[in-house]
Every structure is written in C-alpha cells, then in structure tokens.
C-alpha positions in Angstrom: 160.7 -73.1 182.1 157.4 -72.6 180.6 158.9 -74.9 177.3 159.9 -77.3 179.6 156.4 -77.6 181.6 154.9 -77.8 178.1 157.2 -80.8 177.3 156.9 -82.5 180.7 152.8 -82.0 179.8 152.8 -83.5 176.5 154.9 -86.6 177.6 152.6 -87.5 180.3 149.8 -86.5 178.5 150.8 -89.3 175.9 151.9 -91.8 179.0 147.6 -90.9 180.0 146.3 -91.7 176.5 148.3 -94.8 176.9 147.0 -96.0 179.9 144.0 -95.6 178.9 142.4 -98.9 177.5 140.3 -98.4 174.5 136.7 -100.0 174.5 136.0 -101.8 170.7 133.1 -103.0 169.1 132.1 -106.5 169.7 133.5 -109.2 167.5 130.5 -111.4 168.2 127.8 -112.4 170.9 129.1 -114.2 174.0 125.4 -115.9 174.8 124.9 -119.4 173.4 122.1 -119.9 171.0 121.1 -123.3 169.9 118.8 -124.3 166.4 115.3 -124.4 166.8 113.5 -127.9 166.4 112.6 -127.6 162.9 115.6 -125.4 161.8 118.5 -127.2 159.7 121.7 -126.1 160.6 122.3 -124.3 157.1 119.6 -121.7 158.2 120.6 -121.7 161.7 124.2 -120.2 160.5 122.1 -118.0 158.2 120.4 -116.7 160.8 123.7 -116.3 162.9 125.0 -114.4 160.5 122.2 -112.2 159.4 122.0 -111.4 163.6 125.4 -110.6 164.1 124.9 -107.8 161.5 121.7 -106.5 163.0 123.4 -106.5 166.6 126.5 -104.6 165.2 124.2 -101.9 163.8 122.6 -101.6 167.3 125.9 -100.6 168.9 127.8 -98.7 165.6 129.6 -95.3 166.9 129.4 -96.0 170.8 132.8 -97.6 171.1 134.5 -94.0 169.5 131.8 -92.3 171.8 133.5 -94.0 174.6 136.7 -93.8 173.7 136.2 -90.1 173.4 134.7 -89.7 176.8 138.0 -91.7 178.5 140.4 -89.9 176.6 138.6 -86.1 177.2 139.0 -87.4 181.0 142.7 -88.4 180.5 143.3 -85.0 179.0 141.2 -83.2 181.7 143.2 -84.7 185.0 146.9 -84.7 183.4 146.6 -81.1 182.9 145.3 -80.7 186.4 148.0 -82.6 187.7 150.5 -80.5 185.8 148.1 -77.2 186.6 148.9 -78.0 190.3 152.7 -78.6 190.2 153.4 -75.6 188.2 151.6 -73.5 191.0 153.3 -75.1 193.7 156.8 -74.6 192.8 158.8 -72.0 190.6 160.7 -74.7 188.8 159.6 -77.1 186.2 160.4 -80.5 188.4 157.5 -80.0 190.7 155.4 -79.1 187.2 156.4 -82.4 185.6 155.9 -84.6 189.0 152.3 -83.0 189.0 151.5 -84.1 185.5 153.1 -87.4 186.1 150.6 -87.7 188.5 147.9 -86.5 186.7 148.7 -88.7 183.8 148.6 -91.5 186.3 145.0 -90.5 187.6 143.7 -89.9 184.2 144.9 -93.1 182.5 143.1 -94.7 185.4 139.9 -92.9 184.7 139.9 -93.6 181.4 141.0 -97.0 181.6 138.0 -97.8 183.9 135.6 -95.9 181.9 136.7 -97.7 178.9 136.3 -101.5 180.7 132.5 -99.8 182.1 131.3 -99.2 178.3 133.0 -102.0 176.8 130.8 -104.0 179.2 127.7 -102.2 178.5 128.6 -102.3 175.0 128.7 -106.1 174.6 125.4 -106.6 176.8 123.3 -104.4 174.2 124.9 -106.5 171.5 124.1 -109.7 173.4 120.4 -108.4 174.0 120.0 -107.6 170.3 121.3 -111.0 168.9 119.2 -113.1 171.0 116.4 -111.0 170.3 116.9 -111.3 166.7 117.8 -115.4 166.8 114.9 -115.9 168.8 112.6 -113.9 166.5 113.5 -116.7 164.1 112.6 -119.3 165.6 115.9 -120.6 167.5 116.6 -121.6 171.3 118.2 -119.4 173.7 119.0 -121.8 176.6 117.6 -120.8 179.8 114.9 -118.7 177.9 110.9 -120.4 178.7 109.1 -120.0 175.0 106.4 -116.8 174.5 103.4 -117.6 176.1 100.4 -116.8 174.2 98.0 -113.9 176.3 95.4 -115.8 174.8 93.9 -118.6 177.0 93.6 -122.2 175.6 90.2 -122.9 174.5 88.3 -125.4 177.1 88.5 -128.9 176.3 85.4 -129.9 174.2 83.4 -132.6 176.4 83.1 -136.2 175.1 79.5 -136.9 173.9 77.7 -138.8 176.3 76.1 -142.2 174.8 72.4 -141.9 175.3 69.8 -144.8 174.3 66.8 -143.3 172.0 64.7 -144.5 175.1 66.3 -142.0 177.4 65.9 -139.2 175.1 62.4 -139.8 174.8 62.1 -139.5 178.8 64.3 -136.6 178.8 62.2 -134.5 175.9 59.0 -135.3 178.0 60.4 -134.0 181.1 61.8 -130.7 179.3 58.6 -130.0 177.6 59.2 -131.5 173.9 56.5 -134.6 174.3 56.9 -137.7 172.5 54.7 -140.1 174.2 55.6 -143.2 175.5 59.5 -143.8 175.6 59.2 -147.0 173.8 62.9 -146.5 172.1 61.1 -146.4 168.9 61.9 -143.7 166.4 58.3 -142.2 165.6 56.9 -139.2 164.1 56.6 -137.6 167.4 59.8 -138.4 168.4 61.2 -137.0 164.9 59.1 -133.5 165.6 60.3 -133.7 169.2 63.8 -133.6 168.4 63.3 -130.9 165.6 61.7 -128.4 168.2 64.5 -129.3 171.0 67.4 -129.0 168.4 65.6 -125.8 167.1 65.5 -124.1 170.7 69.1 -124.9 171.2 70.3 -123.8 168.0 71.7 -127.0 166.8 71.3 -128.1 163.3 67.6 -129.9 163.0 68.0 -132.8 161.8 65.6 -134.6 163.9 68.3 -137.5 164.7 69.6 -138.6 168.1 73.3 -137.3 166.7 76.3 -136.6 169.1 75.3 -132.9 169.1 72.0 -133.5 170.6 72.7 -135.7 173.1 75.5 -133.7 174.3 72.4 -130.6 174.7 70.1 -133.5 176.3 73.1 -134.3 179.1 73.4 -130.8 180.2 
C-alpha cells in the first residue's frame, strides 16, 4: 500500500508541476517609446538595443526564482493532500484521491504565483527600459519632459529711451549736478555721468548708453 501511495503521490506531483505555468524573462518592452526630436532613426534603433540589454540585466534571475517558489508551493500542497488521504483511509484509493486534490490545488497556487511574478518582472523590465531610453533623449508618450529645479532667469527689461535733456534733469535731481538741462553734452554732464555710473557699478563711459539709461529710469 505504501508503494501505491508513493506512486500516486508522484503522479499527482507531476500533474501539479505541469499545471504550474512558469514565469519567463521578458523578451522585450510592452511600453511605447519614440525617437527624440533630434535623434536619427538609426541612433534610436541602437538606443533600443542598448536599453533592452540594460533592462534584461535588471531582471536577470528573477524568473527562475519565481518558478522555484511556485514549484515549492505545488510540492507542499500535493504532499499535504497525499498525507490527508493516507490519514483518512487504510486503502491507497483515498490517499491517491488526496494527492490528486493536493496536485490540483498546488497547480492553481503555483500558476497564480507565477502569473503575479510575471507581471512584476515585466513591470520592472519596462521601467528600466523607459528610464534608459529617456536618459538618451528619446520620448515616452504621456511623460512630460523633466523640469529643472532652477528657476528661469528674470526677463531683461528693455532699455528705456531717454533724451540727454531728460537725463540731465534726472542727474540734477539725484545729486549729480550738470547745470542747465540744455540737451548738450558738456564737461559737467560727462563728469556727472561718470560719477553716476561709478555709484551704480556701471562701466564709466561718460556716455548716455543703454545701461545708464536703464539705471536712470529706475
């Protein structure tokens, strides 16, 4: 009878292992990536090959580990079924029935575990592939380009037009005397411009140039 139970258990165990669908290493990505705006198609193809190899390396060995766990679950459940059958009858028939029930349950558990593992491995593969392709300048539909943490520089204000007479009036009001605001560039006006430029950290040109106009307009 023990031999009969042993043979039935082995048969049920084999059935459980067959029912356990195995996880496999992904053959490729299941996400879409398109060439970057400035990337020629031959370069894009090379990027694909490189990133597939990278993604493969990130999930290497995970399918084998998942399959070993699934088979272990099938073996344990089958063995429990056989033990229950043997414990409830003196005849091998009940033991065989228990092993068969354990095999079916083990196969179901193993298949479910393998399917979950397959989905997880594919997700990890896709993430690695997308990150690699994105880093090479390719585009992932639905993913916005990375935003820089550095705020953009403030816009440069356009230089304000100003006549020399207006500049002379402004210099007089700011304490850089030029005398009469007659619109003529004389020695006093030039000296006042130099002193004003010096006080504002500007190039000391002595001319009413755009940076000086901008500073006088503030």
